[in-house]
N, CA, C, O and the ligand as a Tripos MOL2 file, in Angstrom:
@<TRIPOS>MOLECULE
protein
  277   275    70     0     0
PROTEIN
NO_CHARGES

@<TRIPOS>ATOM
      1 N          83.9370   49.8370   89.3830 N.3       1 MET1
      2 CA         82.7790   49.7760   90.2950 C.3       1 MET1
      3 C          81.5540   49.2110   89.6680 C.2       1 MET1
      4 O          81.1010   49.6890   88.6270 O.2       1 MET1
      5 N          81.0210   48.2210   90.2710 N.am      2 ARG2
      6 CA         79.7310   47.6940   89.7630 C.3       2 ARG2
      7 C          78.5800   48.0560   90.6840 C.2       2 ARG2
      8 O          78.7130   48.1910   91.9010 O.2       2 ARG2
      9 N          77.4470   48.2050   90.0240 N.am      3 PHE3
     10 CA         76.2580   48.2180   90.8900 C.3       3 PHE3
     11 C          75.2570   47.3450   90.4350 C.2       3 PHE3
     12 O          75.1970   47.0980   89.2310 O.2       3 PHE3
     13 N          74.4010   46.8030   91.2860 N.am      4 GLN4
     14 CA         73.4490   45.8180   90.9350 C.3       4 GLN4
     15 C          72.3660   46.4340   90.1080 C.2       4 GLN4
     16 O          71.9620   47.5700   90.3570 O.2       4 GLN4
     17 N          71.8760   45.6930   89.1060 N.am      5 GLN5
     18 CA         70.7150   46.1770   88.4040 C.3       5 GLN5
     19 C          69.4800   45.8570   89.2640 C.2       5 GLN5
     20 O          69.2130   44.7220   89.6610 O.2       5 GLN5
     21 N          68.7780   46.9160   89.5060 N.am      6 GLN6
     22 CA         67.5410   46.7810   90.3220 C.3       6 GLN6
     23 C          66.3920   47.3120   89.4570 C.2       6 GLN6
     24 O          66.5650   47.7880   88.3350 O.2       6 GLN6
     25 N          65.2180   47.1960   90.0630 N.am      7 VAL7
     26 CA         64.0540   47.7240   89.3750 C.3       7 VAL7
     27 C          64.2400   49.1530   89.0840 C.2       7 VAL7
     28 O          64.6670   49.9180   89.9490 O.2       7 VAL7
     29 N          63.9220   49.5580   87.8500 N.am      8 GLU8
     30 CA         64.1530   50.9020   87.4220 C.3       8 GLU8
     31 C          63.3080   51.8820   88.1940 C.2       8 GLU8
     32 O          62.0870   51.7530   88.2830 O.2       8 GLU8
     33 N          63.9940   52.8750   88.7550 N.am      9 LYS9
     34 CA         63.2690   53.8630   89.4950 C.3       9 LYS9
     35 C          62.9900   55.0200   88.5740 C.2       9 LYS9
     36 O          63.7550   55.2580   87.6390 O.2       9 LYS9
     37 N          62.0010   55.6910   88.7900 N.am     10 PRO10
     38 CA         61.6340   56.9200   87.9280 C.3      10 PRO10
     39 C          62.8660   57.9130   88.1640 C.2      10 PRO10
     40 O          63.3460   58.0060   89.2930 O.2      10 PRO10
     41 N          63.3330   58.5920   87.1840 N.am     11 PRO11
     42 CA         64.3560   59.5470   87.3380 C.3      11 PRO11
     43 C          63.8320   60.7540   88.2000 C.2      11 PRO11
     44 O          62.6660   61.1470   88.1630 O.2      11 PRO11
     45 N          64.8220   61.2970   88.9790 N.am     12 GLU12
     46 CA         64.4620   62.2600   89.8640 C.3      12 GLU12
     47 C          65.2400   63.5520   89.5790 C.2      12 GLU12
     48 O          66.3820   63.4950   89.1220 O.2      12 GLU12
     49 N          64.6410   64.6980   89.8420 N.am     13 VAL13
     50 CA         65.3520   65.9770   89.7020 C.3      13 VAL13
     51 C          65.2620   66.7510   90.9550 C.2      13 VAL13
     52 O          64.2900   66.6580   91.7050 O.2      13 VAL13
     53 N          66.2240   67.4760   91.1690 N.am     14 SER14
     54 CA         66.2650   68.4650   92.2590 C.3      14 SER14
     55 C          65.6970   69.7990   91.8620 C.2      14 SER14
     56 O          66.2560   70.4510   90.9800 O.2      14 SER14
     57 N          64.6210   70.2370   92.4610 N.am     15 LEU15
     58 CA         64.0190   71.4210   91.9810 C.3      15 LEU15
     59 C          63.9080   72.4570   93.1320 C.2      15 LEU15
     60 O          63.7760   72.1200   94.3080 O.2      15 LEU15
     61 N          63.9700   73.7010   92.7190 N.am     16 LYS16
     62 CA         63.6240   74.7730   93.6700 C.3      16 LYS16
     63 C          62.0960   74.8820   93.5730 C.2      16 LYS16
     64 O          61.5030   75.0020   92.5010 O.2      16 LYS16
     65 N          61.4920   74.8310   94.8040 N.am     17 ILE17
     66 CA         60.0640   75.0010   94.9080 C.3      17 ILE17
     67 C          59.7510   76.0130   95.9630 C.2      17 ILE17
     68 O          60.6110   76.4840   96.7070 O.2      17 ILE17
     69 N          58.4390   76.3390   95.9980 N.am     18 TRP18
     70 CA         57.9440   77.2300   96.9760 C.3      18 TRP18
     71 C          56.7530   76.5380   97.7550 C.2      18 TRP18
     72 O          55.7520   76.1190   97.1740 O.2      18 TRP18
     73 N          56.9400   76.4590   99.0520 N.am     19 THR19
     74 CA         55.9380   75.9230   99.9400 C.3      19 THR19
     75 C          55.1860   77.0260  100.6430 C.2      19 THR19
     76 O          55.7050   78.1130  100.8950 O.2      19 THR19
     77 N          53.8970   76.6960  100.9630 N.am     20 CYS20
     78 CA         53.1620   77.6760  101.6740 C.3      20 CYS20
     79 C          53.6200   77.7710  103.0930 C.2      20 CYS20
     80 O          53.8110   76.7610  103.7710 O.2      20 CYS20
     81 N          53.7950   78.9950  103.5440 N.am     21 GLY21
     82 CA         54.2830   79.2690  104.9220 C.3      21 GLY21
     83 C          53.2220   79.0110  105.9410 C.2      21 GLY21
     84 O          53.5350   79.0210  107.1320 O.2      21 GLY21
     85 N          51.9990   78.7810  105.5710 N.am     22 SER22
     86 CA         50.9570   78.5010  106.5680 C.3      22 SER22
     87 C          51.0180   77.0390  106.9970 C.2      22 SER22
     88 O          51.1410   76.1520  106.1520 O.2      22 SER22
     89 N          50.9310   76.7700  108.3470 N.am     23 GLU23
     90 CA         50.9250   75.4200  108.8120 C.3      23 GLU23
     91 C          49.6060   74.6530  108.5160 C.2      23 GLU23
     92 O          49.5480   73.4250  108.5840 O.2      23 GLU23
     93 N          48.6310   75.3810  108.2100 N.am     24 ASP24
     94 CA         47.2660   74.7690  107.8620 C.3      24 ASP24
     95 C          47.1340   74.4550  106.4530 C.2      24 ASP24
     96 O          46.1270   73.8730  106.0500 O.2      24 ASP24
     97 N          48.1370   74.8200  105.6190 N.am     25 CYS25
     98 CA         47.9720   74.7040  104.1520 C.3      25 CYS25
     99 C          49.0740   73.8030  103.5690 C.2      25 CYS25
    100 O          50.2270   73.9260  103.9820 O.2      25 CYS25
    101 N          48.7850   72.9790  102.7040 N.am     26 ASN26
    102 CA         49.8070   72.0860  102.0340 C.3      26 ASN26
    103 C          50.2550   72.5420  100.7150 C.2      26 ASN26
    104 O          50.9350   71.8030  100.0040 O.2      26 ASN26
    105 N          49.8990   73.7620  100.3380 N.am     27 GLY27
    106 CA         50.2020   74.2070   98.9720 C.3      27 GLY27
    107 C          51.6060   74.4020   98.7020 C.2      27 GLY27
    108 O          52.3400   74.8790   99.5680 O.2      27 GLY27
    109 N          52.0480   74.0530   97.5200 N.am     28 TRP28
    110 CA         53.4110   74.3990   97.0110 C.3      28 TRP28
    111 C          53.3110   74.5230   95.5180 C.2      28 TRP28
    112 O          52.3420   74.0890   94.8960 O.2      28 TRP28
    113 N          54.3530   75.1370   94.9430 N.am     29 MET29
    114 CA         54.4150   75.2830   93.5310 C.3      29 MET29
    115 C          55.9040   75.2170   93.1290 C.2      29 MET29
    116 O          56.8130   75.3940   93.9400 O.2      29 MET29
    117 N          56.0900   74.9490   91.8110 N.am     30 ARG30
    118 CA         57.4590   74.8770   91.2290 C.3      30 ARG30
    119 C          57.9100   76.3520   91.0450 C.2      30 ARG30
    120 O          57.1040   77.2770   90.9320 O.2      30 ARG30
    121 N          59.2620   76.5020   91.0220 N.am     31 ASP31
    122 CA         59.8030   77.8120   91.0000 C.3      31 ASP31
    123 C          59.3890   78.4500   89.6190 C.2      31 ASP31
    124 O          59.0440   79.6300   89.5410 O.2      31 ASP31
    125 N          59.4430   77.6210   88.5580 N.am     32 ASN32
    126 CA         59.1350   78.2190   87.2400 C.3      32 ASN32
    127 C          57.6870   78.5180   86.9430 C.2      32 ASN32
    128 O          57.3200   79.0280   85.8850 O.2      32 ASN32
    129 N          56.8250   78.1500   88.0030 N.am     33 PHE33
    130 CA         55.4020   78.6110   87.8060 C.3      33 PHE33
    131 C          55.1010   79.7930   88.7530 C.2      33 PHE33
    132 O          53.9660   80.2700   88.7870 O.2      33 PHE33
    133 N          56.0340   80.2380   89.4690 N.am     34 LYS34
    134 CA         55.7230   81.3720   90.3690 C.3      34 LYS34
    135 C          55.4400   82.5750   89.5480 C.2      34 LYS34
    136 O          55.9350   82.7230   88.4300 O.2      34 LYS34
    137 N          54.5960   83.4830   90.1360 N.am     35 SER35
    138 CA         54.1330   84.5670   89.3550 C.3      35 SER35
    139 C          55.0180   85.7860   89.5700 C.2      35 SER35
    140 O          55.0710   86.6650   88.7100 O.2      35 SER35
    141 N          55.6970   85.8550   90.6720 N.am     36 ASN36
    142 CA         56.7110   86.8810   90.8750 C.3      36 ASN36
    143 C          57.8230   86.3570   91.7910 C.2      36 ASN36
    144 O          57.8670   85.1700   92.1160 O.2      36 ASN36
    145 N          58.6890   87.2300   92.1880 N.am     37 GLU37
    146 CA         59.9190   86.8120   92.9800 C.3      37 GLU37
    147 C          59.5500   86.2330   94.2880 C.2      37 GLU37
    148 O          60.2130   85.3140   94.7690 O.2      37 GLU37
    149 N          58.4470   86.7660   94.9250 N.am     38 GLU38
    150 CA         58.0770   86.1270   96.2580 C.3      38 GLU38
    151 C          56.6050   85.8940   96.1500 C.2      38 GLU38
    152 O          55.7970   86.7460   96.5200 O.2      38 GLU38
    153 N          56.2450   84.7100   95.6290 N.am     39 PRO39
    154 CA         54.9350   84.3370   95.3200 C.3      39 PRO39
    155 C          54.0470   84.1190   96.6010 C.2      39 PRO39
    156 O          54.5270   83.7450   97.6710 O.2      39 PRO39
    157 N          52.7700   84.3740   96.4130 N.am     40 ASP40
    158 CA         51.8330   83.9770   97.4810 C.3      40 ASP40
    159 C          51.1800   82.7040   97.1200 C.2      40 ASP40
    160 O          51.0580   82.3980   95.9330 O.2      40 ASP40
    161 N          50.7370   81.9190   98.1010 N.am     41 CYS41
    162 CA         50.1760   80.6960   97.9020 C.3      41 CYS41
    163 C          48.9370   80.7660   97.0810 C.2      41 CYS41
    164 O          48.0670   81.5680   97.4210 O.2      41 CYS41
    165 N          48.7600   79.9870   96.0040 N.am     42 PRO42
    166 CA         47.5920   80.0770   95.1410 C.3      42 PRO42
    167 C          46.3840   79.4560   95.8070 C.2      42 PRO42
    168 O          45.2660   79.6590   95.3320 O.2      42 PRO42
    169 N          46.5600   78.6780   96.9290 N.am     43 LEU43
    170 CA         45.4540   78.1100   97.5650 C.3      43 LEU43
    171 C          44.8570   79.0010   98.7260 C.2      43 LEU43
    172 O          43.6470   79.0450   98.9460 O.2      43 LEU43
    173 N          45.7470   79.6720   99.4160 N.am     44 CYS44
    174 CA         45.2360   80.3830  100.6120 C.3      44 CYS44
    175 C          45.8120   81.8320  100.6330 C.2      44 CYS44
    176 O          45.3670   82.6120  101.4750 O.2      44 CYS44
    177 N          46.7380   82.2230   99.7920 N.am     45 GLY45
    178 CA         47.2300   83.6280   99.7300 C.3      45 GLY45
    179 C          48.2800   83.8980  100.6820 C.2      45 GLY45
    180 O          48.7300   85.0420  100.7470 O.2      45 GLY45
    181 N          48.7420   82.9470  101.4560 N.am     46 HIS46
    182 CA         49.8700   83.1080  102.4360 C.3      46 HIS46
    183 C          51.2090   83.2980  101.6830 C.2      46 HIS46
    184 O          51.3900   82.7950  100.5740 O.2      46 HIS46
    185 N          52.0670   83.9820  102.2710 N.am     47 ALA47
    186 CA         53.4400   84.1110  101.6630 C.3      47 ALA47
    187 C          54.1030   82.6880  101.5360 C.2      47 ALA47
    188 O          53.8270   81.7810  102.3210 O.2      47 ALA47
    189 N          54.9220   82.5620  100.5840 N.am     48 MET48
    190 CA         55.5340   81.1700  100.3600 C.3      48 MET48
    191 C          57.0110   81.1950  100.7720 C.2      48 MET48
    192 O          57.5940   82.2740  100.8860 O.2      48 MET48
    193 N          57.6170   80.0400  100.9960 N.am     49 ILE49
    194 CA         58.9480   79.8610  101.4170 C.3      49 ILE49
    195 C          59.6750   78.9700  100.4440 C.2      49 ILE49
    196 O          59.2100   77.9000  100.0500 O.2      49 ILE49
    197 N          60.8890   79.4850  100.0600 N.am     50 GLU50
    198 CA         61.7140   78.7650   98.9790 C.3      50 GLU50
    199 C          62.3540   77.5110   99.6400 C.2      50 GLU50
    200 O          62.8490   77.5390  100.7660 O.2      50 GLU50
    201 N          62.3070   76.4540   98.8790 N.am     51 GLU51
    202 CA         62.8160   75.1430   99.3780 C.3      51 GLU51
    203 C          63.4630   74.4310   98.1670 C.2      51 GLU51
    204 O          63.2110   74.7760   97.0120 O.2      51 GLU51
    205 N          64.3010   73.4320   98.4750 N.am     52 GLU52
    206 CA         64.8070   72.5650   97.4390 C.3      52 GLU52
    207 C          64.1550   71.2250   97.7260 C.2      52 GLU52
    208 O          64.0600   70.7920   98.8750 O.2      52 GLU52
    209 N          63.7050   70.5750   96.6550 N.am     53 ARG53
    210 CA         62.9990   69.2830   96.7810 C.3      53 ARG53
    211 C          63.4020   68.3730   95.6510 C.2      53 ARG53
    212 O          63.5520   68.8150   94.5110 O.2      53 ARG53
    213 N          63.5800   67.1030   95.9590 N.am     54 THR54
    214 CA         63.7990   66.0500   94.8880 C.3      54 THR54
    215 C          62.5650   65.3840   94.5560 C.2      54 THR54
    216 O          61.9140   64.7470   95.3840 O.2      54 THR54
    217 N          62.2230   65.5350   93.2810 N.am     55 LEU55
    218 CA         60.9040   65.0370   92.8130 C.3      55 LEU55
    219 C          61.1320   64.1170   91.6190 C.2      55 LEU55
    220 O          62.0370   64.3200   90.8090 O.2      55 LEU55
    221 N          60.2670   63.0830   91.5380 N.am     56 PRO56
    222 CA         60.2460   62.2300   90.3540 C.3      56 PRO56
    223 C          59.9950   63.1750   89.1220 C.2      56 PRO56
    224 O          59.2440   64.1410   89.2570 O.2      56 PRO56
    225 N          60.5800   62.9230   87.9840 N.am     57 VAL57
    226 CA         60.3580   63.7310   86.8420 C.3      57 VAL57
    227 C          58.8090   63.7710   86.4850 C.2      57 VAL57
    228 O          58.2280   64.7820   86.0910 O.2      57 VAL57
    229 N          58.2350   62.5480   86.6760 N.am     58 LEU58
    230 CA         56.9310   62.3870   86.2280 C.3      58 LEU58
    231 C          55.9310   63.3600   86.8750 C.2      58 LEU58
    232 O          54.8740   63.6640   86.3230 O.2      58 LEU58
    233 N          56.3300   63.8470   88.1100 N.am     59 GLU59
    234 CA         55.4190   64.7020   88.8590 C.3      59 GLU59
    235 C          55.6160   66.2320   88.5630 C.2      59 GLU59
    236 O          55.0510   67.1140   89.2100 O.2      59 GLU59
    237 N          56.4320   66.4410   87.5740 N.am     60 ASN60
    238 CA         56.8380   67.7730   87.2900 C.3      60 ASN60
    239 C          55.7970   68.5910   86.4840 C.2      60 ASN60
    240 O          56.0090   69.7690   86.1960 O.2      60 ASN60
    241 N          54.6840   67.9450   86.1320 N.am     61 PHE61
    242 CA         53.8740   68.6550   85.1740 C.3      61 PHE61
    243 C          52.8230   69.5760   85.7890 C.2      61 PHE61
    244 O          52.3730   70.5190   85.1370 O.2      61 PHE61
    245 N          52.4400   69.3240   86.9930 N.am     62 SER62
    246 CA         51.3640   70.1210   87.5450 C.3      62 SER62
    247 C          51.9390   71.4040   88.1310 C.2      62 SER62
    248 O          53.0080   71.3590   88.7400 O.2      62 SER62
    249 N          51.2890   72.5210   87.9750 N.am     63 ALA63
    250 CA         51.7050   73.8160   88.3970 C.3      63 ALA63
    251 C          51.5910   73.8810   89.9490 C.2      63 ALA63
    252 O          52.4710   74.4030   90.6340 O.2      63 ALA63
    253 N          50.5390   73.3640   90.4320 N.am     64 VAL64
    254 CA         50.1700   73.4650   91.8090 C.3      64 VAL64
    255 C          49.7530   72.0030   92.3310 C.2      64 VAL64
    256 O          48.8740   71.3670   91.7490 O.2      64 VAL64
    257 N          50.3860   71.5330   93.3860 N.am     65 SER65
    258 CA         50.0140   70.2980   93.9840 C.3      65 SER65
    259 C          49.8610   70.4360   95.4160 C.2      65 SER65
    260 O          50.0360   71.5100   95.9920 O.2      65 SER65
    261 N          49.5130   69.2840   96.0360 N.am     66 HIS66
    262 CA         49.4960   69.1440   97.5180 C.3      66 HIS66
    263 C          50.6140   68.2740   97.9600 C.2      66 HIS66
    264 O          50.9190   67.2770   97.3060 O.2      66 HIS66
    265 N          51.2290   68.6100   99.0360 N.am     67 LYS67
    266 CA         52.2250   67.6730   99.6350 C.3      67 LYS67
    267 C          51.5440   66.3700   99.9840 C.2      67 LYS67
    268 O          50.3990   66.3330  100.4320 O.2      67 LYS67
    269 N          52.2760   65.3210   99.7670 N.am     68 LYS68
    270 CA         51.8010   64.0120  100.1480 C.3      68 LYS68
    271 C          51.8310   63.8830  101.7450 C.2      68 LYS68
    272 O          52.7830   64.2800  102.4170 O.2      68 LYS68
    273 N          50.7710   63.3300  102.2380 N.am     69 GLU69
    274 CA         50.7550   63.1360  103.6850 C.3      69 GLU69
    275 C          51.5900   61.9420  104.0410 C.2      69 GLU69
    276 O          51.7110   61.6010  105.2170 O.2      69 GLU69
    277 ZN         48.5940   78.0960  101.3870 Zn       70 ZN70
@<TRIPOS>BOND
     1     1     2 1
     2     2     3 1
     3     3     4 2
     4     3     5 am
     5     5     6 1
     6     6     7 1
     7     7     8 2
     8     7     9 am
     9     9    10 1
    10    10    11 1
    11    11    12 2
    12    11    13 am
    13    13    14 1
    14    14    15 1
    15    15    16 2
    16    15    17 am
    17    17    18 1
    18    18    19 1
    19    19    20 2
    20    19    21 am
    21    21    22 1
    22    22    23 1
    23    23    24 2
    24    23    25 am
    25    25    26 1
    26    26    27 1
    27    27    28 2
    28    27    29 am
    29    29    30 1
    30    30    31 1
    31    31    32 2
    32    31    33 am
    33    33    34 1
    34    34    35 1
    35    35    36 2
    36    35    37 am
    37    37    38 1
    38    38    39 1
    39    39    40 2
    40    39    41 am
    41    41    42 1
    42    42    43 1
    43    43    44 2
    44    43    45 am
    45    45    46 1
    46    46    47 1
    47    47    48 2
    48    47    49 am
    49    49    50 1
    50    50    51 1
    51    51    52 2
    52    51    53 am
    53    53    54 1
    54    54    55 1
    55    55    56 2
    56    55    57 am
    57    57    58 1
    58    58    59 1
    59    59    60 2
    60    59    61 am
    61    61    62 1
    62    62    63 1
    63    63    64 2
    64    63    65 am
    65    65    66 1
    66    66    67 1
    67    67    68 2
    68    67    69 am
    69    69    70 1
    70    70    71 1
    71    71    72 2
    72    71    73 am
    73    73    74 1
    74    74    75 1
    75    75    76 2
    76    75    77 am
    77    77    78 1
    78    78    79 1
    79    79    80 2
    80    79    81 am
    81    81    82 1
    82    82    83 1
    83    83    84 2
    84    83    85 am
    85    85    86 1
    86    86    87 1
    87    87    88 2
    88    87    89 am
    89    89    90 1
    90    90    91 1
    91    91    92 2
    92    91    93 am
    93    93    94 1
    94    94    95 1
    95    95    96 2
    96    95    97 am
    97    97    98 1
    98    98    99 1
    99    99   100 2
   100    99   101 am
   101   101   102 1
   102   102   103 1
   103   103   104 2
   104   103   105 am
   105   105   106 1
   106   106   107 1
   107   107   108 2
   108   107   109 am
   109   109   110 1
   110   110   111 1
   111   111   112 2
   112   111   113 am
   113   113   114 1
   114   114   115 1
   115   115   116 2
   116   115   117 am
   117   117   118 1
   118   118   119 1
   119   119   120 2
   120   119   121 am
   121   121   122 1
   122   122   123 1
   123   123   124 2
   124   123   125 am
   125   125   126 1
   126   126   127 1
   127   127   128 2
   128   127   129 am
   129   129   130 1
   130   130   131 1
   131   131   132 2
   132   131   133 am
   133   133   134 1
   134   134   135 1
   135   135   136 2
   136   135   137 am
   137   137   138 1
   138   138   139 1
   139   139   140 2
   140   139   141 am
   141   141   142 1
   142   142   143 1
   143   143   144 2
   144   143   145 am
   145   145   146 1
   146   146   147 1
   147   147   148 2
   148   147   149 am
   149   149   150 1
   150   150   151 1
   151   151   152 2
   152   151   153 am
   153   153   154 1
   154   154   155 1
   155   155   156 2
   156   155   157 am
   157   157   158 1
   158   158   159 1
   159   159   160 2
   160   159   161 am
   161   161   162 1
   162   162   163 1
   163   163   164 2
   164   163   165 am
   165   165   166 1
   166   166   167 1
   167   167   168 2
   168   167   169 am
   169   169   170 1
   170   170   171 1
   171   171   172 2
   172   171   173 am
   173   173   174 1
   174   174   175 1
   175   175   176 2
   176   175   177 am
   177   177   178 1
   178   178   179 1
   179   179   180 2
   180   179   181 am
   181   181   182 1
   182   182   183 1
   183   183   184 2
   184   183   185 am
   185   185   186 1
   186   186   187 1
   187   187   188 2
   188   187   189 am
   189   189   190 1
   190   190   191 1
   191   191   192 2
   192   191   193 am
   193   193   194 1
   194   194   195 1
   195   195   196 2
   196   195   197 am
   197   197   198 1
   198   198   199 1
   199   199   200 2
   200   199   201 am
   201   201   202 1
   202   202   203 1
   203   203   204 2
   204   203   205 am
   205   205   206 1
   206   206   207 1
   207   207   208 2
   208   207   209 am
   209   209   210 1
   210   210   211 1
   211   211   212 2
   212   211   213 am
   213   213   214 1
   214   214   215 1
   215   215   216 2
   216   215   217 am
   217   217   218 1
   218   218   219 1
   219   219   220 2
   220   219   221 am
   221   221   222 1
   222   222   223 1
   223   223   224 2
   224   223   225 am
   225   225   226 1
   226   226   227 1
   227   227   228 2
   228   227   229 am
   229   229   230 1
   230   230   231 1
   231   231   232 2
   232   231   233 am
   233   233   234 1
   234   234   235 1
   235   235   236 2
   236   235   237 am
   237   237   238 1
   238   238   239 1
   239   239   240 2
   240   239   241 am
   241   241   242 1
   242   242   243 1
   243   243   244 2
   244   243   245 am
   245   245   246 1
   246   246   247 1
   247   247   248 2
   248   247   249 am
   249   249   250 1
   250   250   251 1
   251   251   252 2
   252   251   253 am
   253   253   254 1
   254   254   255 1
   255   255   256 2
   256   255   257 am
   257   257   258 1
   258   258   259 1
   259   259   260 2
   260   259   261 am
   261   261   262 1
   262   262   263 1
   263   263   264 2
   264   263   265 am
   265   265   266 1
   266   266   267 1
   267   267   268 2
   268   267   269 am
   269   269   270 1
   270   270   271 1
   271   271   272 2
   272   271   273 am
   273   273   274 1
   274   274   275 1
   275   275   276 2
@<TRIPOS>SUBSTRUCTURE
     1 MET1         2 RESIDUE 1 A MET
     2 ARG2         6 RESIDUE 1 A ARG
     3 PHE3        10 RESIDUE 1 A PHE
     4 GLN4        14 RESIDUE 1 A GLN
     5 GLN5        18 RESIDUE 1 A GLN
     6 GLN6        22 RESIDUE 1 A GLN
     7 VAL7        26 RESIDUE 1 A VAL
     8 GLU8        30 RESIDUE 1 A GLU
     9 LYS9        34 RESIDUE 1 A LYS
    10 PRO10       38 RESIDUE 1 A PRO
    11 PRO11       42 RESIDUE 1 A PRO
    12 GLU12       46 RESIDUE 1 A GLU
    13 VAL13       50 RESIDUE 1 A VAL
    14 SER14       54 RESIDUE 1 A SER
    15 LEU15       58 RESIDUE 1 A LEU
    16 LYS16       62 RESIDUE 1 A LYS
    17 ILE17       66 RESIDUE 1 A ILE
    18 TRP18       70 RESIDUE 1 A TRP
    19 THR19       74 RESIDUE 1 A THR
    20 CYS20       78 RESIDUE 1 A CYS
    21 GLY21       82 RESIDUE 1 A GLY
    22 SER22       86 RESIDUE 1 A SER
    23 GLU23       90 RESIDUE 1 A GLU
    24 ASP24       94 RESIDUE 1 A ASP
    25 CYS25       98 RESIDUE 1 A CYS
    26 ASN26      102 RESIDUE 1 A ASN
    27 GLY27      106 RESIDUE 1 A GLY
    28 TRP28      110 RESIDUE 1 A TRP
    29 MET29      114 RESIDUE 1 A MET
    30 ARG30      118 RESIDUE 1 A ARG
    31 ASP31      122 RESIDUE 1 A ASP
    32 ASN32      126 RESIDUE 1 A ASN
    33 PHE33      130 RESIDUE 1 A PHE
    34 LYS34      134 RESIDUE 1 A LYS
    35 SER35      138 RESIDUE 1 A SER
    36 ASN36      142 RESIDUE 1 A ASN
    37 GLU37      146 RESIDUE 1 A GLU
    38 GLU38      150 RESIDUE 1 A GLU
    39 PRO39      154 RESIDUE 1 A PRO
    40 ASP40      158 RESIDUE 1 A ASP
    41 CYS41      162 RESIDUE 1 A CYS
    42 PRO42      166 RESIDUE 1 A PRO
    43 LEU43      170 RESIDUE 1 A LEU
    44 CYS44      174 RESIDUE 1 A CYS
    45 GLY45      178 RESIDUE 1 A GLY
    46 HIS46      182 RESIDUE 1 A HIS
    47 ALA47      186 RESIDUE 1 A ALA
    48 MET48      190 RESIDUE 1 A MET
    49 ILE49      194 RESIDUE 1 A ILE
    50 GLU50      198 RESIDUE 1 A GLU
    51 GLU51      202 RESIDUE 1 A GLU
    52 GLU52      206 RESIDUE 1 A GLU
    53 ARG53      210 RESIDUE 1 A ARG
    54 THR54      214 RESIDUE 1 A THR
    55 LEU55      218 RESIDUE 1 A LEU
    56 PRO56      222 RESIDUE 1 A PRO
    57 VAL57      226 RESIDUE 1 A VAL
    58 LEU58      230 RESIDUE 1 A LEU
    59 GLU59      234 RESIDUE 1 A GLU
    60 ASN60      238 RESIDUE 1 A ASN
    61 PHE61      242 RESIDUE 1 A PHE
    62 SER62      246 RESIDUE 1 A SER
    63 ALA63      250 RESIDUE 1 A ALA
    64 VAL64      254 RESIDUE 1 A VAL
    65 SER65      258 RESIDUE 1 A SER
    66 HIS66      262 RESIDUE 1 A HIS
    67 LYS67      266 RESIDUE 1 A LYS
    68 LYS68      270 RESIDUE 1 A LYS
    69 GLU69      274 RESIDUE 1 A GLU
    70 ZN70       277 GROUP 0 **** ****
């Protein structure tokens, strides 16, 4: 099986993350930055929801980010 060589994409990893449960807040954090088993949002204090997300490896460095609009 061959595949075409295309422009190199940044590698991506599938990560467990936590997103803020509040609809008014775009806060999320990586699982390994959470402070306890059921973290609260560092931006607004709302309870967070566990999710799986595929992210470029390059974006893995910040503890807390905002969702892209
Ligand atoms: Zn929040």
